[in-house]
CHARMM-style PDB file with segment names, atoms N, HN, CA, C and O in Angstrom:
ATOM      1  N   MET     1      24.328  49.191  52.893  1.00  0.00      PROA
ATOM      2  CA  MET     1      23.749  48.623  53.749  1.00  0.00      PROA
ATOM      3  C   MET     1      23.043  47.459  52.888  1.00  0.00      PROA
ATOM      4  O   MET     1      22.346  46.612  53.446  1.00  0.00      PROA
ATOM      5  N   ILE     2      23.220  47.462  51.753  1.00  0.00      PROA
ATOM      6  HN  ILE     2      23.786  48.150  51.299  1.00  0.00      PROA
ATOM      7  CA  ILE     2      22.362  46.088  51.144  1.00  0.00      PROA
ATOM      8  C   ILE     2      23.604  44.862  50.820  1.00  0.00      PROA
ATOM      9  O   ILE     2      23.646  43.720  51.278  1.00  0.00      PROA
ATOM     10  N   GLN     3      24.160  45.248  50.276  1.00  0.00      PROA
ATOM     11  HN  GLN     3      24.125  46.175  49.904  1.00  0.00      PROA
ATOM     12  CA  GLN     3      25.378  44.429  49.590  1.00  0.00      PROA
ATOM     13  C   GLN     3      25.639  43.602  51.214  1.00  0.00      PROA
ATOM     14  O   GLN     3      25.600  42.397  50.964  1.00  0.00      PROA
ATOM     15  N   PRO     4      25.836  43.770  52.441  1.00  0.00      PROA
ATOM     16  CA  PRO     4      25.836  42.375  53.228  1.00  0.00      PROA
ATOM     17  C   PRO     4      24.838  41.520  53.458  1.00  0.00      PROA
ATOM     18  O   PRO     4      24.923  40.362  53.867  1.00  0.00      PROA
ATOM     19  N   MET     5      23.534  42.369  53.071  1.00  0.00      PROA
ATOM     20  HN  MET     5      23.465  43.310  52.739  1.00  0.00      PROA
ATOM     21  CA  MET     5      22.164  41.252  53.741  1.00  0.00      PROA
ATOM     22  C   MET     5      22.389  40.492  52.190  1.00  0.00      PROA
ATOM     23  O   MET     5      21.928  39.371  51.973  1.00  0.00      PROA
ATOM     24  N   LEU     6      22.963  41.068  51.424  1.00  0.00      PROA
ATOM     25  HN  LEU     6      23.338  41.978  51.600  1.00  0.00      PROA
ATOM     26  CA  LEU     6      22.916  40.094  50.027  1.00  0.00      PROA
ATOM     27  C   LEU     6      24.336  38.699  50.075  1.00  0.00      PROA
ATOM     28  O   LEU     6      24.508  37.578  49.596  1.00  0.00      PROA
ATOM     29  N   ASP     7      24.931  39.473  50.787  1.00  0.00      PROA
ATOM     30  HN  ASP     7      24.792  40.383  51.177  1.00  0.00      PROA
ATOM     31  CA  ASP     7      26.542  38.320  50.965  1.00  0.00      PROA
ATOM     32  C   ASP     7      25.852  37.122  52.284  1.00  0.00      PROA
ATOM     33  O   ASP     7      26.308  35.984  52.183  1.00  0.00      PROA
ATOM     34  N   TRP     8      25.015  37.310  53.230  1.00  0.00      PROA
ATOM     35  HN  TRP     8      24.644  38.235  53.312  1.00  0.00      PROA
ATOM     36  CA  TRP     8      24.598  36.940  53.979  1.00  0.00      PROA
ATOM     37  C   TRP     8      23.110  35.726  53.452  1.00  0.00      PROA
ATOM     38  O   TRP     8      22.509  34.959  54.205  1.00  0.00      PROA
ATOM     39  N   GLY     9      22.883  35.930  52.015  1.00  0.00      PROA
ATOM     40  HN  GLY     9      23.371  36.553  51.403  1.00  0.00      PROA
ATOM     41  CA  GLY     9      21.920  34.928  51.708  1.00  0.00      PROA
ATOM     42  C   GLY     9      20.492  35.459  51.192  1.00  0.00      PROA
ATOM     43  O   GLY     9      19.743  34.780  50.491  1.00  0.00      PROA
ATOM     44  N   LEU    10      20.216  36.766  51.634  1.00  0.00      PROA
ATOM     45  HN  LEU    10      20.825  37.318  52.204  1.00  0.00      PROA
ATOM     46  CA  LEU    10      18.767  37.380  51.391  1.00  0.00      PROA
ATOM     47  C   LEU    10      18.912  37.178  50.177  1.00  0.00      PROA
ATOM     48  O   LEU    10      19.938  37.188  49.498  1.00  0.00      PROA
ATOM     49  N   ASP    11      17.463  36.919  49.801  1.00  0.00      PROA
ATOM     50  HN  ASP    11      16.630  36.911  50.353  1.00  0.00      PROA
ATOM     51  CA  ASP    11      17.091  36.885  48.653  1.00  0.00      PROA
ATOM     52  C   ASP    11      15.529  37.784  48.484  1.00  0.00      PROA
ATOM     53  O   ASP    11      14.566  37.560  47.750  1.00  0.00      PROA
ATOM     54  N   GLY    12      15.705  38.557  49.212  1.00  0.00      PROA
ATOM     55  HN  GLY    12      16.486  38.739  49.808  1.00  0.00      PROA
ATOM     56  CA  GLY    12      14.520  39.599  49.005  1.00  0.00      PROA
ATOM     57  C   GLY    12      14.341  40.775  49.959  1.00  0.00      PROA
ATOM     58  O   GLY    12      14.381  40.631  51.181  1.00  0.00      PROA
ATOM     59  N   PHE    13      14.191  41.660  49.500  1.00  0.00      PROA
ATOM     60  HN  PHE    13      14.158  41.777  48.507  1.00  0.00      PROA
ATOM     61  CA  PHE    13      14.207  43.036  50.647  1.00  0.00      PROA
ATOM     62  C   PHE    13      13.544  43.932  50.063  1.00  0.00      PROA
ATOM     63  O   PHE    13      13.422  44.077  48.846  1.00  0.00      PROA
ATOM     64  N   PHE    14      12.826  44.939  51.396  1.00  0.00      PROA
ATOM     65  HN  PHE    14      12.925  44.821  52.384  1.00  0.00      PROA
ATOM     66  CA  PHE    14      11.876  46.336  50.837  1.00  0.00      PROA
ATOM     67  C   PHE    14      12.933  46.995  51.076  1.00  0.00      PROA
ATOM     68  O   PHE    14      13.670  46.609  51.983  1.00  0.00      PROA
ATOM     69  N   THR    15      13.331  48.417  50.138  1.00  0.00      PROA
ATOM     70  HN  THR    15      12.732  48.730  49.401  1.00  0.00      PROA
ATOM     71  CA  THR    15      13.943  49.648  50.013  1.00  0.00      PROA
ATOM     72  C   THR    15      12.901  50.846  49.581  1.00  0.00      PROA
ATOM     73  O   THR    15      11.934  50.706  48.833  1.00  0.00      PROA
ATOM     74  N   ASP    16      13.383  52.218  50.316  1.00  0.00      PROA
ATOM     75  HN  ASP    16      14.169  52.332  50.924  1.00  0.00      PROA
ATOM     76  CA  ASP    16      12.831  52.842  49.589  1.00  0.00      PROA
ATOM     77  C   ASP    16      14.203  53.347  48.708  1.00  0.00      PROA
ATOM     78  O   ASP    16      14.185  54.436  48.133  1.00  0.00      PROA
ATOM     79  N   TYR    17      14.962  52.776  48.676  1.00  0.00      PROA
ATOM     80  HN  TYR    17      14.977  51.892  49.143  1.00  0.00      PROA
ATOM     81  CA  TYR    17      15.942  53.801  47.296  1.00  0.00      PROA
ATOM     82  C   TYR    17      15.996  52.618  46.622  1.00  0.00      PROA
ATOM     83  O   TYR    17      17.016  51.943  46.754  1.00  0.00      PROA
ATOM     84  N   THR    18      14.928  52.143  45.784  1.00  0.00      PROA
ATOM     85  HN  THR    18      14.099  52.692  45.676  1.00  0.00      PROA
ATOM     86  CA  THR    18      14.781  51.557  45.111  1.00  0.00      PROA
ATOM     87  C   THR    18      15.919  51.854  43.613  1.00  0.00      PROA
ATOM     88  O   THR    18      15.958  50.927  42.804  1.00  0.00      PROA
ATOM     89  N   ASP    19      16.646  52.917  43.358  1.00  0.00      PROA
ATOM     90  HN  ASP    19      16.614  53.670  44.015  1.00  0.00      PROA
ATOM     91  CA  ASP    19      17.299  53.291  42.370  1.00  0.00      PROA
ATOM     92  C   ASP    19      18.939  51.961  42.911  1.00  0.00      PROA
ATOM     93  O   ASP    19      19.648  51.194  42.260  1.00  0.00      PROA
ATOM     94  N   LEU    20      18.868  52.311  44.224  1.00  0.00      PROA
ATOM     95  HN  LEU    20      18.293  52.935  44.753  1.00  0.00      PROA
ATOM     96  CA  LEU    20      20.175  52.022  44.755  1.00  0.00      PROA
ATOM     97  C   LEU    20      20.526  50.253  44.883  1.00  0.00      PROA
ATOM     98  O   LEU    20      21.519  49.615  44.532  1.00  0.00      PROA
ATOM     99  N   GLY    21      19.502  49.911  45.408  1.00  0.00      PROA
ATOM    100  HN  GLY    21      18.695  50.429  45.693  1.00  0.00      PROA
ATOM    101  CA  GLY    21      18.909  48.709  45.381  1.00  0.00      PROA
ATOM    102  C   GLY    21      18.941  47.878  44.574  1.00  0.00      PROA
ATOM    103  O   GLY    21      19.496  46.792  44.740  1.00  0.00      PROA
ATOM    104  N   ARG    22      18.069  48.401  43.061  1.00  0.00      PROA
ATOM    105  HN  ARG    22      17.617  49.283  42.926  1.00  0.00      PROA
ATOM    106  CA  ARG    22      18.695  47.661  41.695  1.00  0.00      PROA
ATOM    107  C   ARG    22      20.160  48.011  41.492  1.00  0.00      PROA
ATOM    108  O   ARG    22      20.380  47.210  40.584  1.00  0.00      PROA
ATOM    109  N   THR    23      21.620  48.788  41.731  1.00  0.00      PROA
ATOM    110  HN  THR    23      21.441  49.439  42.469  1.00  0.00      PROA
ATOM    111  CA  THR    23      22.360  48.753  41.313  1.00  0.00      PROA
ATOM    112  C   THR    23      22.786  47.737  41.938  1.00  0.00      PROA
ATOM    113  O   THR    23      23.230  46.801  41.272  1.00  0.00      PROA
ATOM    114  N   VAL    24      22.771  47.689  42.811  1.00  0.00      PROA
ATOM    115  HN  VAL    24      22.410  48.449  43.351  1.00  0.00      PROA
ATOM    116  CA  VAL    24      23.574  46.623  44.225  1.00  0.00      PROA
ATOM    117  C   VAL    24      23.215  45.441  43.548  1.00  0.00      PROA
ATOM    118  O   VAL    24      24.082  44.636  43.209  1.00  0.00      PROA
ATOM    119  N   VAL    25      21.814  45.229  43.278  1.00  0.00      PROA
ATOM    120  HN  VAL    25      21.109  45.884  43.553  1.00  0.00      PROA
ATOM    121  CA  VAL    25      21.740  43.726  42.723  1.00  0.00      PROA
ATOM    122  C   VAL    25      22.141  43.532  41.634  1.00  0.00      PROA
ATOM    123  O   VAL    25      22.748  42.491  41.382  1.00  0.00      PROA
ATOM    124  N   ASP    26      21.968  44.243  40.929  1.00  0.00      PROA
ATOM    125  HN  ASP    26      21.475  45.088  41.134  1.00  0.00      PROA
ATOM    126  CA  ASP    26      22.716  44.166  39.165  1.00  0.00      PROA
ATOM    127  C   ASP    26      24.249  43.984  39.355  1.00  0.00      PROA
ATOM    128  O   ASP    26      24.944  43.155  38.768  1.00  0.00      PROA
ATOM    129  N   ALA    27      24.586  44.738  40.112  1.00  0.00      PROA
ATOM    130  HN  ALA    27      24.021  45.412  40.588  1.00  0.00      PROA
ATOM    131  CA  ALA    27      26.280  44.445  40.441  1.00  0.00      PROA
ATOM    132  C   ALA    27      26.743  43.247  40.834  1.00  0.00      PROA
ATOM    133  O   ALA    27      27.931  42.940  40.731  1.00  0.00      PROA
ATOM    134  N   ASN    28      25.801  42.445  41.335  1.00  0.00      PROA
ATOM    135  HN  ASN    28      24.836  42.694  41.418  1.00  0.00      PROA
ATOM    136  CA  ASN    28      26.508  41.163  42.257  1.00  0.00      PROA
ATOM    137  C   ASN    28      26.152  39.885  40.458  1.00  0.00      PROA
ATOM    138  O   ASN    28      25.498  40.224  39.471  1.00  0.00      PROA
ATOM    139  N   ALA    29      26.640  38.955  40.610  1.00  0.00      PROA
ATOM    140  HN  ALA    29      27.171  38.680  41.412  1.00  0.00      PROA
ATOM    141  CA  ALA    29      26.653  37.836  39.966  1.00  0.00      PROA
ATOM    142  C   ALA    29      25.574  36.736  40.593  1.00  0.00      PROA
ATOM    143  O   ALA    29      25.460  36.116  41.650  1.00  0.00      PROA
ATOM    144  N   PRO    30      24.918  36.836  39.463  1.00  0.00      PROA
ATOM    145  CA  PRO    30      23.731  35.410  40.384  1.00  0.00      PROA
ATOM    146  C   PRO    30      24.226  34.630  40.519  1.00  0.00      PROA
ATOM    147  O   PRO    30      25.222  34.503  39.808  1.00  0.00      PROA
ATOM    148  N   ALA    31      23.900  33.501  41.551  1.00  0.00      PROA
ATOM    149  HN  ALA    31      23.090  33.604  42.129  1.00  0.00      PROA
ATOM    150  CA  ALA    31      24.310  32.900  42.320  1.00  0.00      PROA
ATOM    151  C   ALA    31      23.987  31.162  41.478  1.00  0.00      PROA
ATOM    152  O   ALA    31      22.997  30.942  40.780  1.00  0.00      PROA
ATOM    153  N   PRO    32      24.746  30.449  41.688  1.00  0.00      PROA
ATOM    154  CA  PRO    32      24.051  29.477  40.243  1.00  0.00      PROA
ATOM    155  C   PRO    32      23.468  28.356  41.128  1.00  0.00      PROA
ATOM    156  O   PRO    32      24.166  27.964  42.063  1.00  0.00      PROA
ATOM    157  N   VAL    33      22.343  27.840  40.940  1.00  0.00      PROA
ATOM    158  HN  VAL    33      21.775  28.158  40.180  1.00  0.00      PROA
ATOM    159  CA  VAL    33      21.509  27.060  41.088  1.00  0.00      PROA
ATOM    160  C   VAL    33      21.091  25.720  41.667  1.00  0.00      PROA
ATOM    161  O   VAL    33      20.238  24.956  41.216  1.00  0.00      PROA
ATOM    162  N   PRO    34      21.724  25.598  42.572  1.00  0.00      PROA
ATOM    163  CA  PRO    34      22.049  24.013  43.065  1.00  0.00      PROA
ATOM    164  C   PRO    34      21.157  22.899  42.998  1.00  0.00      PROA
ATOM    165  O   PRO    34      19.927  22.886  43.057  1.00  0.00      PROA
ATOM    166  N   LEU    35      21.974  21.973  42.867  1.00  0.00      PROA
ATOM    167  HN  LEU    35      22.973  21.984  42.820  1.00  0.00      PROA
ATOM    168  CA  LEU    35      21.415  20.706  42.633  1.00  0.00      PROA
ATOM    169  C   LEU    35      19.973  20.330  43.656  1.00  0.00      PROA
ATOM    170  O   LEU    35      20.471  20.536  44.763  1.00  0.00      PROA
ATOM    171  N   PRO    36      19.008  20.053  43.840  1.00  0.00      PROA
ATOM    172  CA  PRO    36      18.244  19.728  44.674  1.00  0.00      PROA
ATOM    173  C   PRO    36      18.512  18.793  45.282  1.00  0.00      PROA
ATOM    174  O   PRO    36      18.431  18.022  44.326  1.00  0.00      PROA
ATOM    175  N   ALA    37      18.807  18.090  46.184  1.00  0.00      PROA
ATOM    176  HN  ALA    37      18.872  18.716  46.961  1.00  0.00      PROA
ATOM    177  CA  ALA    37      18.456  16.865  47.237  1.00  0.00      PROA
ATOM    178  C   ALA    37      17.809  16.010  47.661  1.00  0.00      PROA
ATOM    179  O   ALA    37      18.089  14.870  48.032  1.00  0.00      PROA
ATOM    180  N   ALA    38      16.600  16.751  47.595  1.00  0.00      PROA
ATOM    181  HN  ALA    38      16.374  17.677  47.293  1.00  0.00      PROA
ATOM    182  CA  ALA    38      15.277  16.333  48.332  1.00  0.00      PROA
ATOM    183  C   ALA    38      14.932  15.536  47.508  1.00  0.00      PROA
ATOM    184  O   ALA    38      14.628  14.463  48.029  1.00  0.00      PROA
ATOM    185  N   ALA    39      14.725  15.580  45.282  1.00  0.00      PROA
ATOM    186  HN  ALA    39      14.972  16.452  44.859  1.00  0.00      PROA
ATOM    187  CA  ALA    39      14.719  14.392  44.565  1.00  0.00      PROA
ATOM    188  C   ALA    39      15.139  12.893  45.261  1.00  0.00      PROA
ATOM    189  O   ALA    39      14.266  12.055  45.486  1.00  0.00      PROA
ATOM    190  N   PRO    40      16.709  12.629  45.605  1.00  0.00      PROA
ATOM    191  CA  PRO    40      16.457  11.250  45.928  1.00  0.00      PROA
ATOM    192  C   PRO    40      16.482  11.101  47.246  1.00  0.00      PROA
ATOM    193  O   PRO    40      16.941  10.008  47.579  1.00  0.00      PROA
ATOM    194  N   LEU    41      16.265  11.568  47.837  1.00  0.00      PROA
ATOM    195  HN  LEU    41      15.892  12.455  47.566  1.00  0.00      PROA
ATOM    196  CA  LEU    41      16.051  11.302  49.318  1.00  0.00      PROA
ATOM    197  C   LEU    41      14.088  11.017  49.211  1.00  0.00      PROA
ATOM    198  O   LEU    41      13.538  10.214  49.964  1.00  0.00      PROA
ATOM    199  N   LEU    42      13.614  11.515  48.572  1.00  0.00      PROA
ATOM    200  HN  LEU    42      14.060  12.167  47.959  1.00  0.00      PROA
ATOM    201  CA  LEU    42      12.709  11.376  48.450  1.00  0.00      PROA
ATOM    202  C   LEU    42      12.152  10.125  47.904  1.00  0.00      PROA
ATOM    203  O   LEU    42      11.183   9.548  48.397  1.00  0.00      PROA
ATOM    204  N   LEU    43      12.781   9.743  46.903  1.00  0.00      PROA
ATOM    205  HN  LEU    43      13.569  10.212  46.503  1.00  0.00      PROA
ATOM    206  CA  LEU    43      12.965   8.399  46.154  1.00  0.00      PROA
ATOM    207  C   LEU    43      13.208   6.956  47.198  1.00  0.00      PROA
ATOM    208  O   LEU    43      12.431   6.062  47.533  1.00  0.00      PROA
ATOM    209  N   ALA    44      14.930   7.266  47.569  1.00  0.00      PROA
ATOM    210  HN  ALA    44      15.561   7.993  47.297  1.00  0.00      PROA
ATOM    211  CA  ALA    44      15.059   6.297  48.768  1.00  0.00      PROA
ATOM    212  C   ALA    44      13.953   6.338  50.053  1.00  0.00      PROA
ATOM    213  O   ALA    44      13.854   5.344  50.772  1.00  0.00      PROA
ATOM    214  N   GLY    45      13.329   7.247  50.241  1.00  0.00      PROA
ATOM    215  HN  GLY    45      13.409   8.055  49.657  1.00  0.00      PROA
ATOM    216  CA  GLY    45      11.742   6.816  51.268  1.00  0.00      PROA
ATOM    217  C   GLY    45      10.561   6.460  50.875  1.00  0.00      PROA
ATOM    218  O   GLY    45       9.684   5.940  51.564  1.00  0.00      PROA
ATOM    219  N   ILE    46      10.510   6.848  49.319  1.00  0.00      PROA
ATOM    220  HN  ILE    46      11.223   7.271  48.760  1.00  0.00      PROA
ATOM    221  CA  ILE    46       9.005   5.709  48.898  1.00  0.00      PROA
ATOM    222  C   ILE    46       9.289   4.539  48.452  1.00  0.00      PROA
ATOM    223  O   ILE    46       8.441   3.661  48.289  1.00  0.00      PROA
ATOM    224  N   GLY    47      11.043   4.357  48.107  1.00  0.00      PROA
ATOM    225  HN  GLY    47      11.732   5.070  48.240  1.00  0.00      PROA
ATOM    226  CA  GLY    47      11.311   2.668  47.959  1.00  0.00      PROA
ATOM    227  C   GLY    47      11.049   2.039  49.135  1.00  0.00      PROA
ATOM    228  O   GLY    47      10.341   1.032  49.167  1.00  0.00      PROA
ATOM    229  N   GLY    48      11.749   2.722  50.514  1.00  0.00      PROA
ATOM    230  HN  GLY    48      12.323   3.540  50.488  1.00  0.00      PROA
ATOM    231  CA  GLY    48      11.694   1.824  51.466  1.00  0.00      PROA
ATOM    232  C   GLY    48      10.652   1.466  52.375  1.00  0.00      PROA
ATOM    233  O   GLY    48      10.671   0.665  53.309  1.00  0.00      PROA
ATOM    234  N   LEU    49       9.466   2.417  51.811  1.00  0.00      PROA
ATOM    235  HN  LEU    49       9.450   3.068  51.052  1.00  0.00      PROA
ATOM    236  CA  LEU    49       8.071   2.206  52.278  1.00  0.00      PROA
ATOM    237  C   LEU    49       7.575   1.172  51.709  1.00  0.00      PROA
ATOM    238  O   LEU    49       6.864   0.373  52.319  1.00  0.00      PROA
ATOM    239  N   ALA    50       7.850   1.070  50.618  1.00  0.00      PROA
ATOM    240  HN  ALA    50       8.428   1.719  50.123  1.00  0.00      PROA
ATOM    241  CA  ALA    50       7.660   0.089  49.382  1.00  0.00      PROA
ATOM    242  C   ALA    50       8.246  -1.407  49.774  1.00  0.00      PROA
ATOM    243  O   ALA    50       7.741  -2.493  49.487  1.00  0.00      PROA
ATOM    244  N   LEU    51       9.605  -1.115  50.603  1.00  0.00      PROA
ATOM    245  HN  LEU    51      10.015  -0.234  50.836  1.00  0.00      PROA
ATOM    246  CA  LEU    51       9.819  -2.896  51.085  1.00  0.00      PROA
ATOM    247  C   LEU    51       9.145  -3.026  52.086  1.00  0.00      PROA
ATOM    248  O   LEU    51       8.613  -4.113  52.313  1.00  0.00      PROA
ATOM    249  N   LEU    52       8.953  -1.679  53.158  1.00  0.00      PROA
ATOM    250  HN  LEU    52       9.384  -0.796  52.973  1.00  0.00      PROA
ATOM    251  CA  LEU    52       8.132  -2.287  54.267  1.00  0.00      PROA
ATOM    252  C   LEU    52       6.637  -2.934  53.683  1.00  0.00      PROA
ATOM    253  O   LEU    52       6.137  -3.898  54.262  1.00  0.00      PROA
ATOM    254  N   ARG    53       6.235  -2.553  52.952  1.00  0.00      PROA
ATOM    255  HN  ARG    53       6.642  -1.769  52.482  1.00  0.00      PROA
ATOM    256  CA  ARG    53       5.075  -2.812  52.748  1.00  0.00      PROA
ATOM    257  C   ARG    53       4.655  -3.992  52.311  1.00  0.00      PROA
ATOM    258  O   ARG    53       3.542  -4.515  52.363  1.00  0.00      PROA
ATOM    259  N   ARG    54       6.145  -4.524  51.669  1.00  0.00      PROA
ATOM    260  HN  ARG    54       7.049  -4.098  51.627  1.00  0.00      PROA
ATOM    261  CA  ARG    54       6.186  -5.926  50.813  1.00  0.00      PROA
ATOM    262  C   ARG    54       6.620  -6.709  51.775  1.00  0.00      PROA
ATOM    263  O   ARG    54       6.216  -7.872  51.755  1.00  0.00      PROA
ATOM    264  N   ARG    55       7.582  -6.267  52.902  1.00  0.00      PROA
ATOM    265  HN  ARG    55       7.910  -5.322  52.918  1.00  0.00      PROA
ATOM    266  CA  ARG    55       7.621  -7.358  53.956  1.00  0.00      PROA
ATOM    267  C   ARG    55       5.884  -8.118  54.947  1.00  0.00      PROA
ATOM    268  O   ARG    55       5.491  -9.199  55.385  1.00  0.00      PROA
ATOM    269  N   ARG    56       5.350  -6.549  54.827  1.00  0.00      PROA
ATOM    270  HN  ARG    56       5.669  -5.671  54.471  1.00  0.00      PROA
ATOM    271  CA  ARG    56       4.582  -7.412  55.780  1.00  0.00      PROA
ATOM    272  C   ARG    56       3.605  -7.676  54.928  1.00  0.00      PROA
ATOM    273  O   ARG    56       2.786  -7.579  55.842  1.00  0.00      PROA
ATOM    274  N   LYS    57       2.967  -7.912  54.048  1.00  0.00      PROA
ATOM    275  HN  LYS    57       3.632  -7.991  53.306  1.00  0.00      PROA
ATOM    276  CA  LYS    57       2.746  -8.788  52.963  1.00  0.00      PROA
ATOM    277  C   LYS    57       2.941 -10.307  53.062  1.00  0.00      PROA
ATOM    278  O   LYS    57       2.084 -11.094  53.465  1.00  0.00      PROA
ATOM    279  N   ALA    58       3.715 -10.503  52.799  1.00  0.00      PROA
ATOM    280  HN  ALA    58       4.411  -9.864  52.471  1.00  0.00      PROA
ATOM    281  CA  ALA    58       4.728 -11.625  52.876  1.00  0.00      PROA
ATOM    282  C   ALA    58       4.658 -11.929  54.190  1.00  0.00      PROA
ATOM    283  O   ALA    58       5.199 -13.009  54.427  1.00  0.00      PROA
ATOM    284  N   ALA    59       4.218 -11.411  55.101  1.00  0.00      PROA
ATOM    285  HN  ALA    59       3.778 -10.534  54.909  1.00  0.00      PROA
ATOM    286  CA  ALA    59       4.725 -12.456  56.475  1.00  0.00      PROA
ATOM    287  C   ALA    59       3.115 -12.706  57.104  1.00  0.00      PROA
ATOM    288  OT1 ALA    59       2.944 -13.401  58.106  1.00  0.00      PROA
TER     289      ALA     59
END
């Protein structure tokens, strides 16, 4: 019952059977941590706001 939830991407759960839960979690290889895509989007948004501010000052 725990393995399907881990396959779905669940990253936290409660169980009454901690020994079984620990065994299933330890049997799975940890997933690689993805590179966050938020940083480039944040920088693009800040750059866009800076350009708008610059255009308003020039006008």
